N, C-alpha and C positions, 0 to 999 in steps of 0.2 A: 113726030114722036120719038122721044128720049130713051136713048135703048141704053139697058142695065148691064146687059153680059153680049161681049161679042166674040172672045174667045176664050170661053171656059173650058170647051172641050177640046179645044188645042193647044193641053199643053205637056209641057214635057216634065217627068217625073224621074229625074237622075237619067235622065237621057231617054228613056223610052215613049213612044208613042203611047198616048193613051185615047182607046176607042170603045170603051164598051159599057159607056153610059146609055143604053138603046131607048130607054122605058122615057126618059125626058123627051126624046120625039114624038110620045104619043099621048106625054100630059103636057108639054106647053107651047104645041105646034113648032116653031122655029126655036130651036135652043142657042142658035148663035145670032138671033137678033129677035129677046124677047122683049116686051112692053112692060113697062111698070104694070099695068093692071095685068098681064100674063103669068107674070115670075111667080112664083110662090114657094118659099121656103119650105115647105113642107115635102114639095115635089121631090125636092133635092133628098132630102134624110129619107124619104119612103125608098128612093132608088137606091141609096148605099146599103140600108137595112136588109133590101129583099135581094140587092146584088151578092153581099156576103154570105148569105146563104149558101153559095156556091153552085153554079150549073153541074150537070153530073161529069160534064168535061175536067174543069179543075177540081172538083170534089174527089172526084178517083184517083188523082195524082197525087193532089197536096193534102186532104185530109185523110184519106186511105192508106195509099204508098208511101208519104213522107211522116204524116203525125201519127196515124195508129200503128205505125209498123216502127216507128222512132220511140213511141212510148209502149211497145212489145204490148198492145192491145189485140196483138193477132199475130200469127207466126209465117212472117214474110222475111225473105234475104235483103237484097236491094239494098235500099236506104240503111237497114239494120247493121249493113257490113260496110258503111262508107261509098255506096256507089249513089248515083243521081242521075238524074235526065235534064239536060240544059233545056230540052223542050217543054217539059211540066214546070220547070223552075220559071221560065219565061213566061208561060200562060199564067201563072200565080200572079206573078210581080207585076205583069198589066192590071192584072184582073182588081187585085188591091189598090193599087195605084189608080183607078178607075174609081173602086169606091171612096177612096180618100177624096178625089177629084170631087167626086160629089157633095159630099159632106162639108167639105173646103166652101163651095159655093154657096152652098147654104148658109154660111156663117159670114161670109164675104156681100151678099146682095142685101141684109139687113139694114147696115146703115145707108145704102144705096135706095132703098125703099122708103126710109125716113125722110132722107133727102128731096126724093121725089114726091114725099106726100102721100104716099099710098099703102103706108104701112099701116098693121093691125094690133089690136091689143095684145094679141097672144102671140107676137114673132119675138119679143125677147124671150119669152121661155123656149119656144122652138129654138132660137137661137143656141140658148144653155142645153137643150137634148143635144143639139149638135156637136156643140162643144163636146160633150160626154162620150158619144159615139164615135167622134173623133179620135178621143184617147185611147178608146179601146182599139180601135184599128190600128193606130200608131205602134202601140204593145204589140199588137198582132204580127205588123210587119218587121219590129224591131227585134223580137224575139226569135224569129224565121232567119232573118240574116245578122242581124246585129246593129251596126251605124246606119243611120237613115237619116233624108232631110227634113228636120224639122219644118223649116222655110220652103217648102215647096208649092205647087202649082201658084207660080208667079210670071209663069210664061218665058222662062229661061230655065238652063240646066240649074238647078241647083246645088249648092254644096252639102257636104254631109256632116252629121255631127255625131259626136260619140255616142256611145248607149248611156251613160252618165246623163250627158245633157238632155236627152233625147226623154229620159225618165223624171229628171228634174220637171223638167217642162209639162208633160204628162201632170205630176202632182199639183202643180201650179195650176194647171187645167181645170183638173176635177174640182178642186178645192174652190177657186171661184165661180164656175159654171154652177156647182151645186146651191152654195149660198146665193146665186142670184136667180132662182127659179123661185116665181110667184106661185103657190099653190092655191090661191084663192081666184085667179084666172080662171073664166069660165069660156069653154071652149065652143066654137058654132057646130052644128049640128053636121054630122058625115067626117069632121075632121078624124076621128078615130080610127078610121077605116084606112086611113095613110101611116100608121103607126103599128107595124105588123107585131110587136112585141108588146107594148103598152097600152096601145089604143090612146096617147096623151094622157097617161094619166101621171100628172107631174108629181105626186109624193113618190111614185113608183121609181119614177127616174132618178129621181133625188135619193133613194135607196139605193139604185142601181151605181148610181154615181159614187157613193160613200162604199159601198163593199168592194168596186173595181179600184178605188184606192187603197183599200187594205190588201187586196191581192196584190197589187203592184208594189206597194210599199214590202209587202213580205218577201217580194223578188230580190232584193236589196238586202238581205239580212245577212248574207255572210261576206258582202264586202263592204257595206256603207250603213253599219249597224245604228248608228246615232239618227242618220237620215231617216232610215227605215222604220225605228222606234217612232220619231216623231210623228211622220205622216201616219203611220198606223194606229197609234194613240189616238190622232185629232179624228181620223175617219170613224173608230171604234167607240167614240165616246158615249152613243146612246144605242143601245141594243134596240132598239124600237126603231131606229134611224136607217137600218141595215135591212138586208134579205134576211127574213128568218121564216117564210112560210114560202110553199109552192105557188101559190099565190101572186107572189111577188118576183119570182124568177124571172131570169130575162129569158124566154123561150121563145121560137117562130115554129108554126103549124106548116107541119111539111104537107106536099100533094103530090099525086101522080102528073107527070110529063117530062119533058125535058127543057126545064128552065130553072131559074136558081132556088125555087120551092121547092124542087125533087128531093125525094130523101136521098141525104147526104150519103149516105152507105147504101143502096138501093139496087146498086149494079149487081147482076145475078153474077156474073164472071169474078168477082172478086170474093170469093168464098169464106174469107175472114175466121179461118180455122183458131181455135185457141191458141194463146202463145205459152210457152213452157213456165214464163216469168208468173203469169197469171194462173196459171195449176199449180204452180208450187206456192202461192199465196193463199189459194184457195183451200186447196188440201187439209183438211183437219182444222182449219180455223174457226172456233166457235165451239166446234165439239159438235155439230148440231148431226143427227145421224140420217143417212142417206134415205132408211127406211122409213123415217117421218116427211118424207119430202118427197118420194116417188110412189107411182102407182104399186099396187100388191104385185101386180102383173110382173113387175122388175125386183122384186127382193130376191129371187133366184141369184140374182148376177151379182149380188153387195157381195164383197170380198171383206176378209176380218181386216181390223184395224193393223196387223203387224202383217199384212202381205203387200209385198213390192211389184210381183207379177212374173211376168215370164222372162228370162235374160236372155238374147239373141245379141250375143257378142260379136257376131260377124257382119249384122244387119242393120244395128243401131249404133252410131257415134257413141265414144265416150269421150274424145277429146274435148270437152267442155264441162265449166263447172257447175253443171246441172246436177243439184243431188239425184236428179230421177232417171240420169242419163243411162242408154243402155238397157234398159226396159220396156216390155209391152204391158200395158195394165188390162187383164183378160176381164173384165167385168168393171163393178161400178165401185167407187170408194166407199170405206165403212161411214166416212162422216166429211163433210165439205161446206164451205160456206153456202148459205142458203140461196145466195143470188148467183151462183154458178149456172145451176140450172133452168133459170130465167134468162139468164144470158145469153148463153149457149145450149143447143139443143142435142141429146143423147143420140148418137148414130143409130138408125135402124128403130126408134122410137116414133113410127107412124102414125100414131095415133095423137102423138103431142097437138095442138091446134097450133103451134109455133114453129113446126118442124119446117124448115126448109126445102121446099120442093123444088129443085133445079133440073128435075130431068130425070133420067137413067142413072147418070154416074150420083145424082144423091141419093138414091135409094138402093146403090149397089153396096152391099157389106163385106164383100171377100173379094180379098185380093191376096197376093203372092207375095213372099221373100224368095227371090230367084238365085242361081248359083251366079258365079264371077262371070261367065261367059254368058248368062241371060236365055240357056235353054234351058234350064231344068229349073222344076218347082221345086225349091227346097222345103216349102212350108207354106201350108194354106193357113190364112188369118182370116178367122170369123171376127167381125169388127161390132156386130150387132150388141147394142147394148154394153159397149165398153166407153172408156176415158183416158184419154191420153193425149198428149202435147207434143208437138215437134219444135226441139231447138232449132232456129234457123242458123247458116251459115253454109259451109262447104263438109258434106257429109262423104266426098270422094266417092269411090267404089261403092263404099256402104249404101249411097245414097242411088245409085244406079241399080242395085240389085234390090232395092226396098220400094216396092210398087203401095205401100201403106200409107205410109205417114203426112204423104203429099196429095190424097187422093179425098174429094169431098165427101162420098159416101161412107168414109171409115172413121173420120174425125170430128169431135165438135164443133160446131161453127156458128155463127150467130143466128140468133132469133129471128125467124119470119118476122115479128112486128117492127124490127128496124129495117125492115127490107123493103116494106110493102107501102111506104108513104104516110102513114098512118099516125105517125110520132110527131111531136116536137124535138126541133132540136135547141139543146140547152146551151145558152152561153154562160147562164150564173145562177146556181141553185142554193137552197139555204144551207142546205149541209156543208157547202164551201164554207159559208160565213163562220160556221160552227168549226171547222175544222182549222181555220185560219186564227180563230180566237185562243181556241185550245193552246196551239203553237205558238202563237204572242205570250200567253201566260205562263207555259211553259219557259220559256225566255226571260220570264221577269218583267212583262211589260203590262202597263195597266189594261185590265179589261174589262167589259161590265158582267162578264160570268167567268168561275172558274175553270179550268183547264179539264177536270173530270168532268163538269156540267157540258162543258161544251162538246167535249169527245164524245159524250155519250148521246146527247141531244143529235149530232151529226151525224151519227150511226142512224138511229130512230129515224131521223127523216128520210134517209135514204132506205131504209129497209120498208119503211111506209111507200115509199116509190116503186119500191119494185114488188108490192105485194106479199111480203113475207115478214111482215111484223108481229105476228104468232110466235114467233122464233127469238124476239128480240130479247127477251129477259134473260133465259137462258144464255143467249150468247154473249150479253155483256158478264156475265158473271164468267165464261168460260176463261181455264187456265191451261188447255189443250192447246201447244205449238203447233203451228203451221209446218211445212217442209222445209221453212226457210229460219225458223226458229222464234216465230212471234206469236206472241196468243193476245188475245182480247182484254181482258178485264185490265182494267185501268191500274190496279193498285199490286198486279203482279207482274213483276219487274225482273223475276227469278230469271239469270240467264239459263239458254237450255242445257245441256251437256254438250261434249262435243261431239259425239256421235249415238246410235242407236242401232239397234240390231232390227231388220225383219225378214221375212221368211220368202222363198222364190223357188222358182223351178228353172232348169235349164231348158229353154222353149225347143232345144233339139232333139235331148233325148228323153226330158220329164224327169229329170233326178232332182231332188230336194236339196235347198240350200240354204243358207242363212249367210246373209250380206250386213256387212257394217257400213252404214250410211250415216257420211259427216252431214251436220248443218253447214251450208256454206258459209264461206270468209267474205264479207263485203267489205275490203278494204279502204272502200272510198268514205265510208261512215266510221268514223271513231278508230280508225285504223284495224277494222275487222273484228274489235271485240266485245262490240256492242252490238246485241239482232233483238234486244225488248225492252229498250226503254219506252220513255213516254214518248219522245218524237217519232220513234219509229211507229210506234202504236198509230200516231196519228198520221202519218203519213201512207203507213198502208192501207187504213181507212179512206183515207183521201183520193189514194189512188185506184180502190176499187169503186167507189162511188163515181168516181169523174169516167168510168165506162158505160156506154161507148162514146157518149157525146162530148166530151171535155180530153181529147187525147193530147191538147198542145201543152195543157197545164200539167196531164201528168209527165210529160216530156219535161217542162220546165221543172218541177220539183226532181227529179231523175239530176237534171245535168246541176241544178243549184245544191242539193242536199246531197247526193249519191243513194236518195231510197227513192224505193225498195230497192230490195237486190233484183239486180238483173244477171240471168246468166249469161255468158261469153257465147259468140256466136260458134260453131263448131267449126273446128281447125284439122279435117281430116286431109286437108288440102290447103296449102296457104293460100288466104284471101289478100286478093290484087290490092282491093282498096284499102285494107284494115293489114299494113305489114307490120306493125309493131305487137300485134297478136300471134304468139308462135304456139308448136307444140311443146315448148319449153315454159309456158308462163301462163297458159289457158286457165289454171287454177288463181289466177289471182283479179282483182277487179281494177281497172283503171278506164281514167278518162277516154284515152285513145281506143278503147274498146267496143264505143258505141257512139251514133253520131252525135255532133255536138251543133249544128248549125246547117242552114240550107247556102251553098254558093249563090253569088249573085249571078242573074242572066249572063251570058257570053257576048251580049251586045253592049253591056254598061261601058266596058272599058273603052269603046271604038266612039260612042256615041257622048258620053261625058267623062273624057279620061281624069278630067281635073278632081271631078267627084267621086271616081272609082280609087283613085291615088288617095283622096282624104277617107275611103271608108277604110281600105285595107290599113293604113297606117293605124287608126283607132283599134281595129281588129287587134292588133300587136302580134300578126300572124299571118300566115299566107290565107287566101281566098279560099278554104278550104273545107268539106265537111267535119272533119276532124279537129276544126279552132276553135277553141273554147269561147263564149260568149264573156263579156266583162264580168258578170253576175254568177257566171258558173263556176264550179272547182275547175281548177287548173291541174292536177295531177292526182 
């Protein structure tokens, strides 16, 4: 019997052995010597898509501790301050190589099945689906590391290609694959069960291919504008050929267990506390009052609109450009984006069905501010029904003395529904389509809908997802600035004043005070002079909509545009892995102040020295976390 596959699972990707395609053993008997009758393209595709959901091991390290941290979707130092872990990186690198290995095998076996006379009428469509999925995986890998090997999985150590080469290849693949899908093909019964995203609905795969092409074209907007515009306009020619409803969204149902379908954010020890970046964007945005969002029993905790909180100068870092630095907010904000209370739970709000109950710590709301020697309680903090966010970084002795800001029970943390395996992991949602169209329109590109229409449609779709559509009409008309100086209303582009005043109390003495609060200066965008133009509004809303399932895309936009505003990590003590950030420049924004990429695994230089040298040469800098990618801002 003729053997179609002999060594598919003993391939080298950039020199690392890949052994992560376990499901094929069950589905195809012997994956190293499968016959014409046994090998099925759909098995490889299914294996790749399911694997990409990430088992809890790689999800905790890559999705949460790398991507969500880099995107400031929660408050964790580590990667946010330039740190990395080679073990985490190696595990992710090996696994994504395995997912690519599977999908590449799906593409390679198709002509062999034709040659053997055992192909099926739907095989051609499956190949095009595989090419679309391979394009996504290549973009994911490249957006993490930079240069990757386009021609991998051929049994030898591959050469690496520049990011430009990778992206041009992906664009060509998406264009060609979408054009070759035949939506008239009728699938046999049961085939749908081997596609966890779309059940092999070919029309939806075409929409995903076009929408993905739009996303990746926009990635090139700052370095290759002509190519970006051309690819984007071709992909976006017809609104109806894009992902424009949740029914078309690329998403995969999570389930309980320890396998790739387990909830990607389900590990209870990752508390995923709200970040200062998210909080500063949420606060005041849209002007929706807290009293209209929470139960009557919480109304007494709501503070006035001009209330800054309690100032604890000795226990809260001030060496950061976070406009909220130095204060503890002793209640609930007067107004806040209505998605905030859906995404994160209020500390001590035990009646909330989405309260994340992880045991005693999650229900303990009283913690202390201690003396320098740690022997005396300076102040007891009751965090029940309060709303605060911690800046990442090094808090020095203030961090040692502060038992509040890193404790689970005292801080808003990710909602239970994202922790219990009940949700669908989103890879592409309709609101992203509209935010991309809005940005393209602002750039002067040809789009099927106008900028304002697309922007408001994106917000409305995301509000529907969160179940807060009752607020959307008023939200879209709001001219209220959030704490970084951005409003919602499309035609409200008036820049905020340089500063404003807020009332506070000295947390130690109870003395009343008035603070002058500056809107932060984002030097990465328009030299820090613009906070409320159309592009800032679009990316602000896109950033909020990407929470929590698309942290990689949120990080990509930050690297590409410098938007939205991210506060710098605290530097009460110098950060070892971020030496450029100092106590002399922490009020400025620079690309050296947040992670730019993931380092290659340490094994790569030894197993594929030639490929590794190519990769570093294409990077144009050292193989380091703080080296920007080709399409990202450089300074």
